[in-house]
C-alpha positions in Angstrom: -3.6 -16.3 -16.9 -5.2 -19.0 -14.8 -8.9 -18.9 -15.6 -11.4 -20.7 -13.4 -14.6 -20.0 -15.3 -16.4 -22.8 -13.5 -16.4 -20.9 -10.3 -17.8 -17.7 -11.8 -20.3 -18.8 -14.5 -23.3 -21.0 -14.8 -22.1 -24.5 -15.9 -25.1 -25.1 -18.1 -24.7 -22.2 -20.4 -21.8 -20.4 -22.1 -20.8 -17.3 -20.1 -21.3 -14.0 -21.9 -17.6 -13.2 -22.2 -17.1 -16.0 -24.7 -19.1 -14.1 -27.3 -17.3 -11.1 -28.8 -20.7 -9.4 -29.3 -20.8 -9.0 -25.5 -17.6 -7.0 -25.4 -14.1 -7.7 -24.2 -13.3 -10.8 -22.1 -12.9 -9.7 -18.4 -10.6 -11.4 -16.0 -9.5 -10.7 -12.4 -6.1 -11.5 -11.0 -4.9 -11.4 -7.4 -1.5 -10.1 -6.2 -1.0 -11.8 -2.9 2.0 -10.7 -0.8 3.2 -11.9 2.6 4.8 -9.6 5.2 8.3 -10.2 3.7 7.0 -8.8 0.3 7.1 -12.2 -1.5 4.5 -12.9 -4.2 2.3 -16.0 -4.4 2.3 -17.8 -7.7 0.7 -21.0 -8.8 3.0 -23.5 -10.6 2.0 -26.5 -12.6 2.7 -29.8 -10.7 4.1 -31.1 -13.9 5.8 -28.3 -15.9 5.6 -28.4 -19.6 7.3 -26.4 -22.3 4.1 -24.3 -22.9 3.1 -23.8 -19.3 4.6 -21.9 -16.5 3.7 -20.1 -13.2 0.6 -17.9 -13.1 -1.0 -15.5 -10.7 -4.3 -16.7 -9.1 -7.1 -15.4 -11.4 -10.5 -16.0 -12.8 -12.5 -15.3 -16.0 -15.5 -13.2 -15.0 -19.0 -13.9 -16.2 -21.8 -11.3 -16.5 -23.4 -12.7 -13.3 -20.5 -11.6 -11.0 -18.4 -8.5 -10.4 -14.6 -9.1 -10.8 -14.2 -8.8 -7.0 -16.9 -11.5 -6.3 -15.5 -13.9 -8.9 -11.9 -13.5 -7.7 -12.8 -14.1 -4.1 -14.5 -17.4 -5.1 -11.4 -18.3 -7.3 -9.0 -17.7 -4.5 -11.0 -20.0 -2.2 -10.9 -22.7 -4.9 -7.2 -22.2 -5.7 -5.8 -21.8 -2.1 -8.4 -23.6 0.0 -8.9 -20.5 2.2 -11.0 -17.4 2.2 -9.2 -14.4 0.8 -11.2 -11.3 -0.2 -10.2 -9.3 -3.3 -8.9 -6.0 -1.9 -7.9 -2.7 -3.4 -7.8 -2.3 -7.2 -4.1 -2.0 -8.3 -4.2 -2.0 -12.0 -6.3 -2.3 -15.1 -4.8 -3.7 -18.3 -6.6 -3.3 -21.7 -5.5 -6.2 -23.9 -5.6 -5.3 -27.6 -7.2 -7.8 -30.0 -4.0 -8.9 -31.6 -4.6 -12.6 -31.8 -8.1 -12.9 -30.4 -10.9 -10.9 -28.7 -10.0 -7.8 -26.7 -9.7 -8.3 -23.0 -9.7 -6.3 -19.7 -7.6 -7.6 -16.8 -8.2 -6.3 -13.3 -5.5 -6.8 -10.7 -6.4 -6.6 -7.0 -4.3 -6.7 -3.8 -5.1 -9.6 -1.5 -3.8 -10.4 2.0 -1.7 -13.5 2.6 -3.5 -16.6 3.8 -3.8 -17.0 7.5 -2.4 -20.5 7.2 0.1 -21.8 4.5 -1.8 -22.8 1.3 -2.1 -26.5 0.6 0.8 -28.2 -1.2 -1.3 -28.5 -4.4 -4.5 -26.7 -5.6 -7.1 -28.1 -8.0 -8.1 -25.6 -10.6 -11.5 -25.5 -12.0 -10.0 -24.3 -15.3 -9.4 -27.9 -16.5 -13.1 -28.6 -16.3 -13.7 -25.5 -18.4 -11.2 -27.0 -21.0 -8.9 -24.0 -21.2 -5.7 -26.1 -21.3 -4.3 -25.0 -17.9 -2.9 -27.8 -15.8 -5.1 -29.5 -13.3 -2.6 -29.5 -10.4 -1.2 -26.2 -9.3 1.2 -25.7 -6.5 1.3 -22.5 -4.5 4.8 -21.0 -4.1 6.1 -17.9 -2.6 8.7 -16.0 -4.7 10.8 -12.9 -4.1 9.5 -10.0 -6.2 12.3 -10.1 -8.8 12.0 -13.9 -9.1 8.3 -13.6 -9.6 8.7 -11.0 -12.3 11.3 -13.1 -14.0 9.2 -16.3 -13.8 6.0 -14.8 -15.3 5.7 -14.5 -19.1 4.9 -11.2 -20.8 2.5 -9.4 -20.5 1.8 -10.9 -17.1 5.2 -9.8 -15.8 4.4 -6.2 -16.8 1.1 -6.4 -15.1 2.6 -7.7 -11.9 5.4 -5.0 -12.0 2.7 -2.3 -12.4 0.5 -3.7 -9.7 3.4 -3.9 -7.2 4.3 -0.3 -7.9 0.7 0.7 -7.4 0.7 -1.3 -4.1 3.7 0.6 -2.8 2.6 4.0 -3.9 -1.2 3.8 -3.1 -2.1 4.5 -6.7 -3.7 2.7 -9.6 -2.0 1.8 -12.8 -3.5 2.1 -16.3 -2.0 -0.3 -18.8 -2.5 -1.3 -22.4 -0.9 -4.6 -23.3 1.0 -4.6 -20.1 2.6 -1.2 -20.7 1.9 1.9 -18.5 0.0 4.7 -20.3 0.6 8.4 -20.1 -1.4 9.7 -17.2 -1.2 6.4 -15.3 -0.8 7.3 -11.6 1.4 4.3 -11.0 4.1 2.3 -12.9 5.1 5.1 -15.3 9.0 5.3 -15.0 10.6 8.6 -14.0 12.3 8.7 -17.4 9.1 8.2 -19.4 7.4 10.8 -17.1 10.1 13.3 -17.9 9.8 12.7 -21.6 6.1 13.4 -21.5 6.5 16.5 -19.3 9.2 18.0 -21.5 7.1 17.3 -24.6 4.1 19.0 -23.0 2.2 15.7 -23.8 0.2 15.6 -20.6 -3.0 17.4 -19.8 -3.3 19.1 -16.4 -5.1 16.1 -14.8 -2.6 13.6 -16.2 0.3 15.8 -15.0 -1.0 15.7 -11.5 -1.5 12.0 -11.7 2.1 11.2 -12.6 3.9 13.6 -10.3 5.6 12.0 -7.2 3.5 11.9 -4.1 4.6 13.4 -0.7 2.7 12.7 2.5 2.6 15.2 5.3 2.5 14.5 9.0 2.5 16.7 12.1 3.2 16.1 15.8 3.7 17.9 19.1 6.6 17.6 21.5 5.0 17.7 24.9 7.0 17.4 28.1 6.6 17.2 31.9 8.4 19.3 34.4 11.4 17.0 34.4 11.9 17.3 30.7 10.5 13.8 29.8 8.7 13.5 26.5 5.1 12.4 26.1 4.9 9.3 23.9 2.0 7.1 22.8 1.8 3.5 21.6 -0.5 2.8 18.6 -2.5 -0.4 18.4 -2.0 -0.6 14.6 1.8 -0.8 14.8 3.5 -4.1 14.3 6.9 -3.2 15.6 5.9 -2.3 19.2 7.6 1.1 18.9 6.3 4.2 20.6 5.8 7.5 18.8 5.3 11.2 19.3 1.6 12.2 19.4 0.7 13.2 15.8 -0.6 11.9 12.5 -1.4 12.8 8.9 -2.4 16.2 7.7 -5.8 16.2 6.0 -4.8 18.6 3.3 -7.7 17.5 1.1 -9.9 19.2 3.7 -7.8 22.3 3.8 -6.0 21.4 7.0 -2.5 22.7 7.5 0.3 21.2 9.7 -0.2 23.2 12.9 -4.0 22.6 13.3 -3.4 19.0 12.4 -0.8 18.5 15.2 -3.2 20.0 17.7 -6.1 17.8 16.4 -4.0 14.7 16.6 -2.8 15.5 20.1 -6.4 16.0 21.2 -7.6 12.8 19.5 -4.8 10.6 20.8 -4.4 11.9 24.4 -7.4 14.1 25.2 -5.1 17.1 25.6 -6.4 20.2 23.8 -3.9 23.0 24.0 -2.4 25.7 21.7 0.9 24.8 20.2 4.1 26.9 20.3 6.7 27.4 17.6 7.7 25.1 14.9 10.8 23.1 16.0 11.6 20.6 13.3 10.8 19.9 9.6 12.0 16.4 8.5 11.8 15.2 4.9 12.5 11.6 4.3 12.4 9.6 1.0 10.9 6.2 1.5 11.2 4.6 -2.0 9.3 2.9 -3.3 6.6 4.4 -0.9 5.9 8.1 -1.1 8.2 10.5 0.8 7.0 11.7 4.2 7.5 15.2 5.6 7.0 15.7 9.3 6.4 19.0 11.1 7.0 18.9 14.9 5.8 21.8 17.2 6.3 22.8 20.7 3.5 21.3 22.8 4.5 22.9 26.0 5.0 21.6 29.6 2.3 19.5 31.4 1.5 20.0 35.0 0.1 17.3 37.3 -3.5 18.1 36.4 -2.7 17.8 32.6 -1.0 14.4 33.2 -4.0 13.2 35.2 -6.3 14.2 32.4 -4.6 12.1 29.6 -7.0 9.6 28.0 -6.4 7.1 25.3 -9.1 5.3 23.4 -7.6 1.8 23.8 -8.0 1.0 20.0 -6.0 3.4 17.9 -3.9 4.4 20.9 -3.5 1.8 23.5 -1.0 3.4 26.0 1.0 6.5 26.9 4.1 7.2 28.8 6.8 9.7 29.6 10.4 9.0 28.4 13.7 10.6 29.1 16.1 11.3 26.1 18.3 8.4 27.0 15.3 6.1 26.4 14.5 7.3 23.0 16.6 4.8 21.1 14.9 1.9 22.8 11.4 3.2 22.4 11.2 5.2 19.2 12.1 4.4 15.6 15.5 5.8 14.6 13.8 8.7 12.7 11.4 9.4 15.6 14.3 9.5 18.1 16.2 11.8 15.8 13.3 14.2 15.5 12.7 14.1 19.2 16.3 14.9 20.0 16.4 17.7 17.4 13.2 19.3 18.7 14.3 19.2 22.4 17.7 20.6 21.3 15.9 23.5 19.5 13.9 24.2 22.7 17.0 24.1 24.8 19.1 26.6 22.7 16.3 28.7 21.3 17.2 27.7 17.7 15.1 26.3 14.9 13.1 25.4 13.1 15.6 22.7 12.2 15.7 21.5 8.6 16.3 17.7 8.7 16.5 15.0 6.0 15.7 11.6 7.4 16.6 12.8 10.9 19.9 14.5 10.0 20.6 18.2 9.5 20.1 19.0 5.8 
């Protein structure tokens, strides 16, 4: 662990975490990924037998929260402002060879510009034995896991799983614990479930997650499908009006599809029958189930009344089936074709898996 106590503690007095009477030592670590999924590590400029790559991190004093201290440490290590983001994992370090510790791991976005070739760590001034020169380097996930020593590699593995699944991992000594909502292997989960070793809350925490979305297939008189373009998409693809089902609020798919159609286009209309249910695994991310309903046929007045907010949804258009492959994702195109086919032949609802008949 790279510690940069000088950025997070008063230099004229020992920070509280150095005294066991003040409780476990607290450190904060950043997991920085670029859009390709590579992980940023800091490597010593002059490797030695007892040193190796580390993740950007900081020892936390009593004067700062872990998030505040880590944000400062990232600025010092990378020469750019990166805020500590979502908490990914917490590792409780047993006092095997020293004081107990608590390590917080946070998601952090990639730097806007490439980090400098070498970064100066304030750890050397604190006398913790870490090298003064640290070179930022992007590594593929597997390479980063192989390069880091234990238990740091276990922490990174758990943090990446938590990143992918939207959960938080609970570790002790780098090992996932029963009830951890991320990083617990399927095999270990099965062992705990079969042994009835999980309380009801822990059982819910470790079960696989499934997200639910709902949309409406709305056409014009010529059979063209209404599509919208979202401002948050990076792939420039269009999509069927729809979105996530707020099941935590008691919402079900049909009302969700109507709400999303209204929010995205200004059209508020009752929906017809269910046309398609599509289930797709997206490992390592949670699976996504999509319900698609008949949104009816729009007349000229309906089309003239379509409005988009310019932020979440930036544009709308009508598309013929032969344009679907160019405009929609492969899954979106498959759902659209299946839904229109069910409308044409009176069949459905169709049971799809990743866009193909189950």
